[in-house]
C-alpha positions in Angstrom: -81.8 54.0 -200.9 -78.8 51.7 -200.3 -80.4 48.8 -202.4 -80.7 50.5 -205.2 -76.6 51.9 -205.3 -75.8 48.3 -204.2 -77.5 46.8 -207.5 -76.2 49.7 -209.7 -72.6 49.5 -208.1 -73.4 45.5 -208.6 -74.3 46.3 -212.3 -71.9 48.0 -213.6 -68.6 46.8 -212.2 -69.8 42.9 -213.0 -70.7 43.4 -216.6 -68.0 45.1 -219.0 -70.9 47.7 -220.9 -74.3 48.7 -218.8 -76.6 51.3 -220.6 -78.5 52.8 -218.2 -81.4 53.9 -220.6 -85.1 54.6 -221.2 -86.6 51.5 -222.8 -85.0 48.6 -224.3 -82.3 47.9 -226.6 -84.8 46.5 -229.0 -87.2 49.6 -228.5 -85.9 52.4 -226.7 -88.8 55.1 -225.6 -86.6 58.1 -226.2 -84.3 59.5 -228.5 -81.5 59.9 -226.8 -81.7 56.4 -225.6 -81.9 55.2 -229.1 -78.9 57.1 -230.4 -77.0 55.8 -227.8 -77.8 51.7 -228.4 -77.4 53.3 -232.3 -74.2 54.1 -231.3 -72.9 50.9 -229.4 -74.1 48.3 -232.2 -72.6 50.2 -234.7 -69.3 50.1 -232.7 -69.3 46.4 -232.4 -70.5 46.4 -228.6 -71.4 42.5 -228.2 -70.9 42.3 -224.6 -73.9 45.2 -223.5 -76.5 45.4 -220.5 -79.1 47.7 -220.6 -81.2 48.8 -217.6 -84.7 50.2 -218.1 -84.9 52.9 -216.0 -88.8 53.4 -216.6 -89.5 50.1 -215.1 -88.4 51.3 -211.8 -88.5 55.0 -210.4 -85.9 53.9 -207.4 -83.5 53.0 -210.1 -84.0 56.2 -212.2 -83.6 58.7 -209.8 -80.7 56.1 -208.2 -78.4 56.3 -211.2 -78.5 60.3 -211.6 -77.0 60.0 -207.7 -74.6 57.3 -208.6 -73.6 59.1 -211.9 -74.1 62.9 -210.4 -75.5 62.6 -213.9 -78.4 64.6 -214.3 -79.8 62.8 -217.2 -80.6 59.4 -219.1 -79.2 57.3 -221.0 -75.5 56.9 -218.9 -73.0 54.5 -219.9 -70.8 52.9 -218.1 -67.7 50.6 -219.2 -65.5 48.5 -217.1 -67.3 49.9 -213.9 -66.5 53.7 -214.9 -69.2 56.2 -215.8 -68.4 57.6 -219.8 -71.4 60.1 -220.4 -74.9 60.5 -221.7 -75.7 60.5 -225.7 -73.7 63.7 -226.7 -70.8 61.9 -225.2 -71.1 58.9 -226.4 -71.5 60.7 -229.7 -68.8 63.1 -229.3 -66.4 59.8 -228.1 -67.6 57.5 -231.8 -66.9 60.9 -234.0 -63.4 61.2 -232.6 -62.4 57.3 -232.2 -62.6 57.0 -228.2 -65.2 55.1 -227.6 -63.5 52.5 -229.5 -60.4 52.4 -227.7 -62.6 52.7 -224.4 -64.7 49.6 -225.4 -61.5 47.7 -226.8 -59.9 47.9 -223.7 -62.3 46.5 -221.8 -62.7 43.5 -224.2 -66.0 44.5 -225.2 -66.1 43.8 -229.0 -66.5 41.3 -231.4 
């Protein structure tokens, strides 16, 4: 499992914004992942990396262990775990998400 943890750690620390999700940004395969993508696009994120957890069961389980968070999607900004779909939506609505994304240099 350490290879998966290394992959996750490297992915979240070398990219400004990473969303571990079900499906892809172009074709989300669950409503929560779709909602998260829509919020990030609406926020103006230009440097988004997505990881489809449905492609690899080890990554799907590994990300839950990495963050100690049981659900997908999971958003990371500047290497920091932000949260899942509900937290992303709440932060978007109160303006916190824009601040975090701007500080990470992830906006156009």
